C-alpha positions in Angstrom: 35.7 -166.7 -194.5 34.8 -163.1 -193.8 31.5 -163.5 -195.6 30.5 -166.5 -193.5 31.4 -164.6 -190.3 29.1 -161.7 -191.4 26.3 -164.1 -192.2 26.6 -165.7 -188.7 26.6 -162.3 -187.1 23.6 -161.2 -189.1 21.8 -164.5 -188.3 22.5 -164.2 -184.6 21.2 -160.6 -184.6 18.0 -161.7 -186.4 17.5 -164.5 -183.8 17.9 -162.0 -181.0 15.4 -159.6 -182.6 13.0 -162.4 -183.1 13.2 -163.6 -179.5 12.8 -160.0 -178.3 9.7 -159.5 -180.4 8.1 -162.7 -179.2 8.8 -161.8 -175.6 7.4 -158.3 -176.0 4.2 -159.6 -177.5 3.6 -161.8 -174.4 3.7 -158.7 -172.2 1.2 -156.8 -174.3 -1.8 -159.1 -174.0 -5.1 -157.6 -173.2 -6.8 -158.2 -169.9 -9.6 -160.8 -170.3 -13.1 -159.3 -169.6 -14.7 -160.7 -166.5 -16.9 -163.8 -167.0 -20.6 -163.2 -166.7 -22.6 -166.1 -165.2 -25.9 -166.7 -166.8 -28.5 -169.4 -166.1 -31.8 -170.1 -164.4 -29.9 -170.7 -161.1 -28.1 -167.3 -161.3 -29.6 -164.3 -159.5 -30.9 -161.7 -162.0 -31.7 -158.1 -161.3 -35.2 -158.5 -162.8 -37.2 -161.6 -163.8 -40.2 -160.8 -166.0 -43.0 -163.3 -166.6 -45.5 -163.0 -169.4 -49.2 -163.7 -169.3 -50.2 -167.2 -170.6 -50.7 -167.2 -174.3 -48.5 -164.3 -175.1 -47.6 -164.6 -178.8 -44.1 -164.4 -180.3 -45.1 -161.1 -181.8 -46.2 -159.8 -178.4 -42.9 -160.9 -176.9 -40.9 -159.3 -179.7 -42.8 -156.0 -179.2 -42.0 -156.2 -175.4 -38.3 -156.7 -176.3 -38.3 -153.8 -178.7 -39.9 -151.5 -176.2 -38.3 -152.5 -173.0 -35.0 -154.3 -173.6 -33.6 -153.8 -177.1 -32.7 -150.9 -179.3 -33.7 -152.0 -182.8 -36.1 -154.7 -184.0 -36.1 -158.0 -182.1 -36.1 -159.9 -185.3 -33.3 -157.9 -186.9 -30.1 -156.1 -185.9 -30.4 -154.9 -182.3 -28.5 -154.4 -179.1 -29.3 -154.2 -175.4 -30.4 -150.9 -174.0 -27.7 -149.0 -172.0 -27.3 -150.6 -168.6 -28.2 -154.2 -169.6 -25.4 -156.7 -169.3 -27.3 -159.9 -170.2 -30.8 -161.3 -170.9 -31.9 -164.9 -170.7 -35.1 -166.4 -171.9 -36.6 -168.4 -169.1 -39.5 -170.7 -168.4 -40.7 -170.7 -164.8 -43.4 -173.3 -163.9 -44.7 -173.1 -167.4 -44.6 -169.3 -167.6 -42.4 -167.7 -170.3 -40.2 -164.7 -169.5 -36.8 -163.2 -169.3 -34.1 -162.8 -166.7 -32.3 -159.4 -167.0 -29.0 -158.5 -165.4 -27.7 -154.9 -165.3 -24.1 -153.9 -165.7 -22.4 -153.0 -162.4 -22.0 -149.5 -163.5 -25.6 -149.1 -164.8 -27.0 -145.8 -163.6 -30.2 -145.4 -161.6 -31.7 -143.6 -164.6 -30.8 -146.5 -167.0 -32.3 -149.1 -164.5 -35.5 -147.0 -164.1 -35.9 -146.6 -167.9 -35.8 -150.4 -168.3 -38.0 -151.1 -165.3 -40.6 -148.5 -166.6 -40.6 -150.1 -170.0 -41.2 -153.5 -168.4 -44.0 -152.2 -166.2 -45.7 -150.5 -169.3 -46.0 -153.8 -171.2 -49.5 -155.3 -171.2 -48.1 -158.9 -171.5 -46.1 -158.7 -168.2 -48.0 -160.2 -165.3 -45.2 -160.7 -162.7 -41.9 -159.0 -162.0 -39.4 -160.3 -159.5 -36.3 -158.4 -158.4 -33.0 -159.9 -157.1 -34.0 -163.5 -157.7 -32.8 -166.4 -159.7 -35.6 -167.8 -161.9 -35.1 -171.2 -160.4 -35.9 -169.8 -156.9 -39.3 -168.6 -157.9 -41.7 -171.0 -156.3 -44.8 -172.6 -157.8 -47.0 -170.6 -155.4 -46.2 -167.6 -157.5 -47.8 -168.5 -160.9 -48.0 -166.2 -163.8 -51.8 -166.3 -164.0 -53.3 -162.9 -164.7 -54.3 -161.3 -161.4 -58.0 -161.2 -160.8 
């Protein structure tokens, strides 16, 4: 009888410890990161449009020089300050919509914008616009 009583006491202690462990795990969950909206109808910090006929190799070179650290066709990551990039097509023009992190410094933003401006395949740059809001009167033809 004594052995059965000890087993029940041990079992009840085990159950209490198990319940306490499960409850404590629920209180230690990590905060979910904020969701980032991406899409042609979402305002981007910078929308870049390329000249007609820009090759995949030209676009990869642009990405490597202005947007990525590392090769575009290999292991790479965004430059500091970039939160997201989205490949877009605006009225037949290929390009990218780039959004900065909220905490991106002015220097980080300037470095990225200077890299964009230095690219020979970039013909139009829009700031603070959604790609879908760029009208057809603003084509990506090479300026005369």
